C-alpha positions as CSV (number, residue, x, y, z in Angstrom):
1,X,6.8,11.9,4.5
2,X,6.9,12.3,1.0
3,X,4.1,10.2,-1.2
4,X,6.8,9.4,-3.0
5,X,8.2,7.3,-1.0
6,X,5.4,6.3,0.7
7,X,4.4,4.5,-3.6
8,X,7.9,3.3,-4.0
9,X,7.6,1.1,-0.7
10,X,4.5,0.1,-1.3
11,X,5.2,-0.8,-5.1
12,X,8.3,-2.6,-3.4
13,X,6.2,-5.3,-1.0
14,X,3.4,-5.9,-4.1
15,X,6.4,-6.7,-6.7
16,X,8.6,-8.6,-3.8
17,X,6.9,-10.3,-1.2
18,X,3.7,-11.0,-3.8
19,X,5.1,-11.4,-7.2
20,X,2.9,-8.5,-8.7
21,X,4.3,-7.4,-12.1
22,X,6.0,-4.2,-11.6
23,X,4.6,-2.8,-15.5
24,X,0.9,-3.2,-13.3
25,X,1.9,-1.1,-10.2
26,X,0.5,2.3,-10.8
27,X,-0.9,4.8,-8.5
28,X,-4.4,4.4,-10.7
29,X,-4.4,0.4,-10.5
30,X,-6.9,-0.9,-8.3
31,X,-5.7,-3.6,-5.8
32,X,-8.6,-6.4,-6.5
33,X,-9.4,-6.0,-10.3
34,X,-5.6,-4.6,-11.8
35,X,-3.5,-6.4,-9.3
36,X,-5.8,-9.2,-8.5
37,X,-5.2,-8.9,-4.6
38,X,-7.6,-10.6,-2.3
39,X,-8.0,-9.5,1.5
40,X,-5.2,-11.2,2.8
41,X,-2.7,-10.0,0.2
42,X,-4.1,-6.6,0.8
43,X,-3.4,-7.5,5.0
44,X,0.3,-8.9,4.1
45,X,1.0,-5.0,2.4
46,X,-0.6,-3.4,4.9
47,X,1.3,-5.2,7.6
48,X,4.7,-4.4,6.1
49,X,4.1,-0.8,5.5
50,X,3.2,0.1,9.3
51,X,6.3,-2.0,10.2
52,X,8.3,-0.2,7.9
53,X,6.7,3.3,8.4
54,X,5.8,2.6,12.7
55,X,2.3,3.5,11.8
56,X,-1.1,1.9,12.9
57,X,-3.9,0.6,10.5
58,X,-7.3,-0.1,11.0
59,X,-9.7,-2.8,9.2
60,X,-11.9,-0.5,8.4
61,X,-9.6,1.8,6.8
62,X,-7.8,-1.3,4.8
63,X,-11.3,-1.2,3.7
64,X,-11.7,1.9,2.2
65,X,-9.5,1.2,0.2
66,X,-9.7,0.8,-3.7
67,X,-6.5,1.6,-5.9
68,X,-3.0,2.6,-4.9
69,X,-3.3,6.0,-4.9
70,X,-5.7,5.8,-1.6
71,X,-3.5,3.3,0.2
72,X,-0.2,5.9,-1.1
73,X,-3.1,8.7,1.0
74,X,-4.1,7.2,3.5
75,X,-0.8,5.7,4.7
76,X,1.0,9.5,4.1
77,X,-1.9,11.1,6.6
78,X,-0.5,8.5,9.0
79,X,3.5,8.6,8.7
80,X,4.9,10.8,10.9
81,X,6.9,13.3,9.5
82,X,10.3,13.0,8.7
83,X,10.2,9.3,8.5
């Protein structure tokens, strides 16, 4: 799956469900500091992405995510080809 597709899906979840300003959503943005997400927000975003792409991300994997790019890389590695 294309990383751009995953980033756009994350951007949609962050802006629509979590009401993060779109101009803040950049690959290098840190989830906690730049975007102001807490652990509940992160789980909401991860659950939406898991549902959208049919993948599972463990809690320990979520804990390793610092930036949006980290999230994209993790999700790209887990997503089945062609999704």
